[in-house]
N, C-alpha and C positions, 0 to 999 in steps of 0.2 A: 407506256407505262402503265402498270396496273398499281391501282393504289388503293390498299385497306385499309383497315382500322385497326392501327395497333395500339388506341387507348380508347375503352371502351366505356370510359369515363365520358369521355368528346360526347358518342354515341348516342348515351344515354342521357344527357344534359343536352342534345339535338341541334350539337352541329355539327352536324353531317352539310356537305355540299349538296348544290342546286343537281338535279337531275337534269341533263340538256337533250332536246330530238322530239321527236316528235314518233316514230317508229318509219321504218325504209320496207316497207313490205309486210307480205305475212311470211311470219318464218314458223317454217314447218315444221324443224327438229329441235327437240329438248335440248341434247347436249352439242349441235353442232353450232347455238349461238353465244357460248359461254366466255369468249369475246367481249360482244356486245354489252353483254349483262352489265359489264365493269367498264366499261368505255367511257360511260356518260359521267362516271365519277372524277372525270380530270377537265370537265367542259368549264365555263366559267359561267359563275351566275349569271342569268337573262330574264328579262323580261318575256314572259311565255304568251303568243296570243294565240287565237282559234282563226286560221287560215279556211278553207272552201275543204271541206270532207271529199273522203277519196273517191273514186269511182267504183272502188266495189262493193257488191248489193249484198252479198252474203253477211247475215247480222252470225254472230258467235258468243258465247255466254261461258265464261271461265268462271268456273266456283274454286272460291278458295277458301280451304276449312282447315281446323289443327291434322283433321284423319280425312285420308281419303277411305271413300267410301267400297273398303276394299279387303278380303279374307286372305292371308298368309299362311301358309305351311310350307315347312322342308318338304322337300321332295323325299321319294323312299331312300334312294340311294346317298343322301344326305351331302348331294352333291350343287345345288340349287336351288330353288324355289316355285312355288305352286301360287297362282293369284286367282280370284276369283271373286266377283261381284257380290257383298254384302247386301244381300236381299231385305236387311232390316233397317237399313242407311234412308232418312230422310232425302238426305243429297242423290242418293239414285233415283231417290219415288219422284223426285221433283218434277224430271226430264218429263212427264208425263201431261204436266201444263203449257209446255213450252210449243212451239211452232215444229210441226214438223222438219222443216227446213234448218230448222238451227241447228248447228254443230255445237258440241257441248264438252268442255273439258275442264279436270280439274286439278288441281295444284293443293296439295300437303303431303304432311307425311305418312309414313305406315306403320301399320302397328307389329313390326317386327325390326329389328335394327339388324340391317344388310351390313354386311360386311365391305369398307373400302374398296377392297379390290373386284368386288361386285358392283360394284355402285353404277360405273356405266351399263352394265348388258342390262342389268335388271331395269334403268332410265328407259333404254330404247326399248325394251319389250312392252314397259307398260303404255309408253308413249301408240305405239302400234298396236299391240291387242285392243287396250282399255281407253285411249286417249288422256290418260295421267299421267303427272306428270309430279313426281315425287321430290319432296324435300328432303335432301337427309342432312340430319344432325350429329354431331358427338353425342354419347352418352352423357358428358360434363354438361355441356350447355343443353344437353335436353333435361336435365334433372334441375337445373336451373330454374329455365323456362317453364315447365312445365308443372313438376312438383313441387318447386320453389314458386316462384311469383302466380304462378296459376292458380295453384291450388294451396299456399299457405296466406297468400296475401289475400286475390280477387276474388278466389269463390266464397272464403269465409265473410270479406268485406260485403262481397253481394248477396248474400245469405241474412246480416245484419249482425255481422259477430265481428265483435270489435276488440283486438289485442290488447285488452286490459292489464295482462299479466302472460308472463313465461307461459305460463299452464291453459292459458285459455286463447292460444293463435300464437303466431310469431311477428314481431315487430317487422317495421318494415326494414327491408334490406336494400340498402345503394345495388349491391353485385346483384342481385337479380331482377332490378329492373333492368339493368345495361341487358342482362342475359335476353331478356324481356324482349326488348327493343333491336338486340342481334337481330333476335332469329326472325322479327318483323320485316326485317331488312332482307336477310335471307330470304326468305316467299315473294316478298318484291320482286326480287331479283329471278327468280324462278319464274313469274308471273311475266315478266319484262320478256325473257327471252322467248315467248309465244304472242306478247300482245302488239296489235295492232290498232293504235286508238282510235282510226280512223272508224270502225264498224264495230268494235266488240264492247259487249258489255261484262262487267267483271262484280259477280255475287260475292261479298264477301259473310261468312258466317262466325257468331259470335265469342265471347271477348277476349279468346285467346289470342287476337287476331285487330286489337284495337288501336294499333298506332303504324297497323297499314297502310289504312287511307293516306295519312302525310305521306310516306313515300312515292306511291302510285301515280298520288294528283302532281308531287316534283316532277315526275315523269312526262306528263300529258296535261292539261286542265281540260282540254276537249273529253277527255276517258269519260264513259257512261257508268254510275259505280255508285253499289250499292250495299249496305252493310243490315244484318239481321242479327239482333240479339236474342239466342235460341234460352237464356241465362233471363232473370229477372234482372232490374236492374233499381237499385236499391234509393231510399230516399235521400235528401242533398243534407240532411241533416248528418247521416251516415255517408253516405259520398265523401263531403268535405275533407274528411280524415284523411282521405289520402294522399299523401305527399307529393302527390303527381298529380293533382287532379287537374290541374289548366292542361297540361299538354296531353292528357288523354282524350280529354272534352275537343279540345281543338282538332287533334287528330280524326276525330271522327265527325267533325265537320268538316273534312276536304273532301268526304261523301256526296253524292246526290240526296239521295234516297238513304234514310235510317228507320226500320220496320223492328217493331213490340207484340207482342204477343196479347199486350190488352192494355187500356187507358191507364190504369194505376202507371204502367213502365214507360209510359211514355211521358207521363204527368211531370215523374219523378225525375226525366232525365231533363226535360222544359225548364223545370226549375230550376235545375243546377247549371242551364244557360244562364237561365235568367239572373242566380245569385252571383256566379263564377266569372260568366265572362261578360255581364251584361246587357246579352244578346237575348232580345223577348219574340215572344212566338205572334202570331196572326192566325188566325182563321177563317179560310173564303171558297166557299161555296163546296162545305164539306171536308175540305182538305186544310191539315195543320202544316203552317209553315216556317221557319226560321229565317231569318233576311242575313246574311251573314255575308255583305263585304259586297254589295250587288247581287249575289247571288241565291235563289231560294231554297232552304235544303229542306222535303219534304220530311213530314214524320207520319209514315204507315203503322196503323194500328190493325194488325191482320193474324188471328191466332192460324199457327201450323196446324194440320190435318193430316189423317191419316190412309194409307191406300188400302182402299177398301179390295180392290183384285187378289191383292197378297197375304191379306190375314184371309179372306176365302178360300188362298185355295190352300194355306197352310192349314186350314179347320177341313179342308178332304182329306191332307194326308192325315189331319190326327182321327178321324172317322175311318181313312183306313187301316190305321195302326192303333186302333181301338182301345186309345185312348181314353175315350169320353167314357165308352161302358163299361173300361177298367174303374175311375173313378165315379162311375153313378152307382157301381155296385159296392165300393168302399164305402162309401155314405149315406148308403140307402137309409131312409129311415131320419134322417139328420137334415137341419137345417145349415147350409153353409153361407159363410161372411168368407169372404178372400179380399186380402192384402197383397200386394204387388208392387214392393219400392225395391230399391238398389241402398245396397248397406250404406249409410250416412248421418250424421248425427243432423240433421236436416229435416229427415222424412219420418221424424214423429210415431217411427215403430212401438217405442217402450208405451207412447201416450196411448198408441192404440188397445196395446196390452192392458195396461190398467181403465180403459172406457169397457173393456169386453169383460172383465171382472167386477169393472161396478155393475154391468147389464145383470150377468149373472147373479150378483149380490142381489138389488132392487127388482127384480123381475125372474124367479124361480123356475116359472114354466116354463125357463131355457133352459136351462139344465138339465143335462142329459140329454140335450137334441143342438143346440145351436155348436157351431163348432168354426173356429176361426181359423183360417188357411193361413200361412201369413208365409207368403215366399218373400227372402232377401236377394236378391241378387248380388254376388260378390262383386265387392269395391275395386274400381277401375285403379285406384289411385292408391296413396298412402294417405289415408286422409285423416282429419282431426280428431285425438280423440279417440279413435277406432274400435281400440280394444275396451276402452273403458262402456263404450255403447253396447258392443256386443255381449259384455262381461253383465251388463244391468238388464238384457232383453234373456239374457239366459235364465237370472236368477227369479223372473216376473213366470218366464212358461214355467219354472219348476214349480212357483209356489203358487201359481193356477191350478195347475195338471193336480199337485198336493191336494188344494183343498176342492174341487171341482169334480174331478176324475172319479173316475170307477170302472171298475170291468166291462169293455164293449165300449165305454165312450171317451172319447180326449179330449179336451176343450181347446187345446191349445195343437196347431199341428205345426211347427216351425221350417222351413225349410229353408236351410241356408248352404246348399250348394247346388250348384249350373244345373236347371232342368231345361229340354229342351222347346222350339218355340211350340212344338203341335201338345206338347204336356201339358204348356201354360193356359194354352186356347180349349184344351179339356176345362180345366178350371173354369176360368170365365163362364162357360157353356152350363155348367154345374153348377153356381154361385146363384144364391137369394139377390145377396146384395155386395157388392164392393166396397170398401171404407178404404179412403186415400185421406191420411193426416198429414201431411207434411209441415211444417211448419213456417218454412217458407222454401220455394219450389219454381222453376221455370214452368212450362207450358206440362208437361208429366201427360201425355196421352195414351196411358192405361186404360182410363173411366172410355176412352172412344174406344178403345179392342174390345172390353168388355162388351159395352151397345150392341156393336157387331156379333159378336160370338152370339150373344143370347139371343138377335134376331135369325142367327142359321142360315144354312148353308141354302143358295134361292136355287136350288137344284133339286130336278125330280129325283135322281138319283139318290140323293143324302141320307142317310139315316133320318127316321121321323122322332129325333132327340128332343127337338121340339117343337112338338104338333102341339096345335091350338094355338092360343091367344099368347103374341109377344110380351115380357117383360121384363122389368130389368130395375134394378133400385143402386142409387148413389149416396152414399155419403161424404161428403167430399168437405175437405179443409178447404175453409175461404181465403188460402196466403197462396195459392194455385194458379199456375194462368187457365188454365182449362175452367175454372169455378163458374166465371161470368159467361161462359157459352152455353151450359150447363147448367138452365136454368129450373129443369124439374127435380136439381137433386137438393139434397139434406143439406146443407150450409151448416156447417161448425166452425168454433174455435178449438182447433185440436188442446192449446191449454186448457180447457175447460173440461175435466176429463167428463164429470157429471153429466154434463150437455151430451157430450160425444156420443156417450153410454144410452140417454134417453133418444137420440138420433136413432141410433142402431135399432132401440126395439120397437121404435116407430117405420121404421123402414122394414121391418119382418114383419110388422103387425098390421102395415098397411091394407087397406082393402083393396083387390084383385083388378075390378075395374080401373082403379085408381092405377096402380104400378104399370098397370097397359096402358094410362093415358099418359104415364109420363114418358114412356119407353118411346113409345111412337113420336113425342115430341124430341127426343134428344137423336132416333136413328134418324128423323126426317135431317135434322141440321149435323150432324155429323156424315150421311153418306152424301149429303150436298156441297161440303166444305172438305171437302179432303185437300191431300195434298197439290193435286194437282187444281184449283179451285185458289189454293196460296198461294203456288208460284206463279199460275198465269195472272195473278190481279199483281202481284210484285212487279213481275217485268213490266207490264202494262204502265204500272203509275212510272215505274223507272224510265221508260222512255219519254212519257208524258213530261217529267221533270227536267228530262234534259233536251228538249226542244228547241230551247235555244244557245245551246254550246258551239253549234256554226253561223251564231248570227254575231253574239256578243265578242267584243274584244276584250280576252282577259289575261290578266298579268297576274305573275307568282310575284309576289312579296313575302319579306320577314324570312330571318335564320330561323333552324331548328325547328320545334315544333311551336312556334311562332309565324308558321309559315302559312300563308294562306292566298287563294285565287281573286281574287279583285275584279268582278264582272262590269267592265266598263262599257258606253255606246264606243261603237265604234269610231267616230269622230274625235270622242273625248283623247287630246292626249298634252303632255304636259307642259305648261307654259314656258318657250325659250325666250333668255334674256335678251340676246341677240338679236333677236325679231322685232320684239317690242320696243326694244331703245332705236334700233334702225327705223319704226314706223311712227314712234314718238318725236321725235327728232325733226320728222317732218312735215307733223301735223298743223294746224295755225290755231282750231279751237279744241281745247282738250277738256273733255269730264271723268274725274276722277272718283271714286266711289269707291272709300272705303267701311267696312263692317270694325267693330273695334275688338273685343272680347274673343279669342281664338284666331284674330286674321295680325293683329299687328301688337296682341299684347296675347301670349299663351292663356290656353283655360287653365292651366293649373298654378301658372303665378299666384302668387300670394298678397305681391306687391301690385293692384290694378294699374297705379298711373303708368304712364310712358318714360320710357329712358331717355335720359338728354341725348344718346345715339336718335330717338326715333322722334323727337322734338326737332331738333338739326334737320333729320330727312324732310320730315313736311314742313316746315318754314322754305329751305330752301325750293320745293315745288310749287309753296305754296306763292311764292314772290316771283312764280316766270307769270307774267302777266295773262298768256297765251291757257293758263290752267283753270279749271274752276274744280277747287278740290272739298269732298264731303265727307266727314266720317259720320256713319250712319248708325246707330249704336240703337240695343233696348233699354240702356240705362236711363236715368235721369237728368232732366239738364244741367241740374246743380252741380253733379260729379264730373259730366264732360266740359262743363266751363270752367271749374277749377283744375280738372287735369291737363285741358289743351290752354289752359288762359298764356303761356307761349306763344302761342301759332295763330298771331292776331285778325291773320287773313285766310285761316281755316273756316268752313266754315261744319254745322253739327244741327244733326237730326237725333232729338234723343226720342225716348219712349216709341221706337219704331217708325217715325214719322210725324207724331202727335203736336211734335213743340220740332221748328224746324229757324237756324240763325242764319244768314249769307256769311257774317264776319263779327268782328268783335265788336264792328262799327254800327252797326245792326243791332234791334230789337229781336225778341223769339217771336214767333209768331203763329201761332196755330194752324194746322193745314184741317180739320174741320170746325168747320163754327159753329157757331151756336149749339155744341154739344153738350146733352144734357148728364150731367155724372149724376143724376140720383141714384142710379140702380146701384151704386156703391153700397151706400144702407141698408139696401138687400142680401146683397151678397158676401159681405164681410161676413156677417154673426152665422152665415154657412158655412164659409169658411173657419172659421174660428173652432167652430163645435169639430169640423174634420182634425183641426190643427191639435184642441187639445184631447181629441182620443187618437191622436198620431204621434208617438215619440218619433222623435227626430225630422219632422214635418215644422214651416214655419210659412208665416206670410211676408211679402213683400209689397206694401204701398207705395205706390207710386202715385202723380198726379191725375194721370188718366187710366190708370191699368191698376189690376189686382193681381200679384204673380202667389200661388201656394206652391211653393218649394219642398221635396221630400224624398232629396239624393242622401240624407243622413239616416232616413228612414230604414226598415228592413224592406226591400224589393220588391217583395212577395206583395207585404201586406201594403206599402206603399200604393202599388202598381194597381191593387183590387181598389182601395178607396180613393185614387183619383177617378178610376173607373168611376165606381159610386158616384163621386162628387159632382162628375162633370154631367150625369144625368140628373142629379138634382139641381143644378144650378140651370141647364137646360129646360129645367120646368119652372122654378122660377122665376128665371129671365126671359121668358119665352115672349114676352111682350114688349122687353129693352130694347134701344136698339144698341146691342152690345154682339162681340162673339167672343163664346166660349169654346178653349181651343185646347188640347193636351201638346206636352213637347216632351223631354226628356227629363222626366222627371219632373216637372211641373206639370199646374194647370194652370192659364191664361185669362183674364177678362180683361176686353179693352172695346172701344167704342166699334161701330163696326165702318169698315172703309180704311183703320186705319192700318199701315202697313209701308215694309218699304218700299216697294214700289212705288205706293203714291209718292217718297220722296223723289223718286229717279226721273218719274215723268214730269213732275215741278220742275226739277232742274233743267232737262232736255228744253221744257215749253221755253222757261223761261230764256235761255240760252237762243232758240230758237227768233221769240219774241222781239231779243235786243240786238237780232242781227249778225250772232254768232254761232252759229249753227256748227254743232259740234263735230268734226270731222274722226276724234279718237278719241274712244271710252273703254275706260280702265275699272270693272268691276271686281267687285275681291268680296267674300264672305265664306264662312263656314258652317252654317248651318241652315236649319230650315227657311227659317224668317229670311234668307238671303237669298235664297228661291224666288221669292217675289220681284226682287229686282234683275234677276237673269230674264226672268218671264217676260216685264215689261219693255227690255229691252229688245226683242223682237218684234215686241208690237207698236213701237216707237217708231221701227222704221219702215212699218208697213203704214204709222200714221203721217211720217215725214217731219216727226218733231226730229229727225235722225235721218241724213243724208245716207243713200241707197250707197254711197263711196264713204262711207263711216266705217272707221277700221276698228272692229268689238272686240274686247279682251275681255270674256267674262269666264272667271277664275273660280275655281272654290279651292279651298285649304283642306291637302287630303285627298286621297284615291277612293274616293267613291261617290255611286250613282246621282246624277245632278243634271240641270239645265245648262249648267254651265258649260264650254266648249272646250276649257283649260283647267288646268289644275298644277298645283304647285305643292309640297310636301308638308309644308309647317310655317310657324311665322316666321323661321327665321328664314326662310328663301322667299317669304314675302317683302319682309326687311331689306333683304340683298338685293332683288329688285328694284324696289324704290330707292334706292340707293345708287340705282346704275343708271334709274331716270333722272333721278336729283342731280347729278354731275350731267346732266343732258342740259338742264333748264337754263334758262337767260334770268339770271338772278341779279337785283343789285348790288349795289358794292359790298355796302353793311349787313346786308340778310342774316350771314352767318352769325353776327355779334349781338345781332336779335336773342336768337334762342342761347348764345352762350351765356349774356345777361339777362336772365328773362326779369320781368317786371315784376 
């Protein structure tokens, strides 16, 4: 039975089923697998794991984007469709950077509406002829998805436009979000029709499909999946206003590699992950990675390039059609500045016109000589405030023409009708300077195209239109993606009209040798960093990032957009209560070491003292003479003594093992003798200065250690201050016997050699010396400090402080990378397991009464 979504609200809130199955061989037909597309919807949620890869050796890349790289026109008899490649599409041209034997398939929408009765025939034809799998959307859902959520919510937001009022953008509409999620799921179904995760790569493009990675990752954790943003990515202050901000970030982090055009966009994304998900990045050997549940999500910064061969072929066609000659004659004796932009509110066209007006006023020498040709490509969708912008542009053009125009001279030539690629290349060729002034934009490859056109056609047959030294000049907004790559351009803040006008004058007035040097530098970069270089680099990094996919055991956990894949060691598994109870019952000498916060007490608990249930369980286990039980915590000994006072036989290790007490009948002892704590007088003033400068931070002073906590501070600022403090303290305390370490929202200073592993070693050694060599070890903890205990257990086995026959249960709380071999999901499962052990313990008759009536 097929099951579809009847409630889009469930879908949009992420209550979709787990997609099961790994794919059974390569499906060759786009239409023949329709049943398989939906069959996994009826599967039960499962713990997905990576097995061995298939024996298939041929790799394939599935490129997923909103639009297929195709052009479509109705046939002359109006009974069908004619399709051809869109030669201007980056998605088509990126194939040049891929291995020759790699199969490339495309999944996306068509730019035309195909009647439902024709869709099957069109799909079969496109698959056979172009290796394209079309995604057909109804006009209603397309309107909500593309014109609604993409263009009225995401596009303005990503370009720093917030809907402060209905007149300035649309408020968030849950129905449009539901449509967006629904379309992304439809795309995932189309991908799954041809997907074999054993050898396929999937490369998703741009913000239209940001939640698609979640659907595909639920299908297979082994899938090698990359995502590239062609648009901008806003700062966290802007992005955080999106009501579904966490859902989108979590979906994106289901990818293996996420690409951006420049570091600014990547930095904003990393800041969002830190502030909203608490996920920090690390930089290692030139690569930026986000550690997300044991997986490394790599961040790649690589601007896309152009296809040199395509531009040169269009230039040849332009020569053949005499376009260049026509324009050269039209603008003879004039100096041409050129703008080529899409018609939308973010391209800053009117700001450019105002700058031209200012330049003509301030530098009269250009009156009658300088001409700004502005080509405005018609808008592809229903842009926000588009009519208002068009009217503003027309008014500016009329005013400038009226003031500076005269017979034979028109200062502004505004072209708002479609022009051919040949004509555009011809304009590039005659332009002395290209002015690009968006107030916010993605990559914008038009400056690259201009540079190549000014270089001319590398062919003896070409018209000598650019004989002599090659030169070009660029005035670029600092808010576009290509700006950092073109270091020879004159960068401007487009909002500063006067500065832009001066930059335009400087570009036109610059000495010829300097123009030539700037052009040579730009052309060298553009010609070597083309679209093939970009795609080849992205695919290589994707392959490198996914090298461990078949090595680790991966589990899919979480519901809806909370779904994520946890990558774990192949030997890592959940602790079976039945198994440990059986071994516990047979053991003669048991060592039980328990962390406190996050293990027997939930981290989120406001009340930090143990409950009566926990005390009863601990008392039962401690009362068994075969057991040596310790709470090993970072907390101070006063707190631990007070909270655990009803458990008289319970051992305590405070401040990560600096203090130990075997039971209430024993005194506290220091594990590190003759420890000099004079370093505290040096460290505390330093930490206090950072506390004063960091709102939300505080100092926790213990007997043997000092901890600086910044969990309530601004995440980015606190993290930055912690790094600075760490360097400062290491310098100040370089000759002191202390260790300075950073952890989750803390910086801690403690004596060298003090850690929880030291406690475990002392317990095992003491038991062995007393003739009670432990044959059962249970060690449970939830954070980095507990890893020292797990590590020492391995060395204890080799040093014979534990028997080779000792049954060891090293267990971490939560599914995460750990040196432990077992895990339990949360403290409630820890208590349940301990309760099962307590029931199997040999306890004195009145042991329960001690816990029920604490002294």
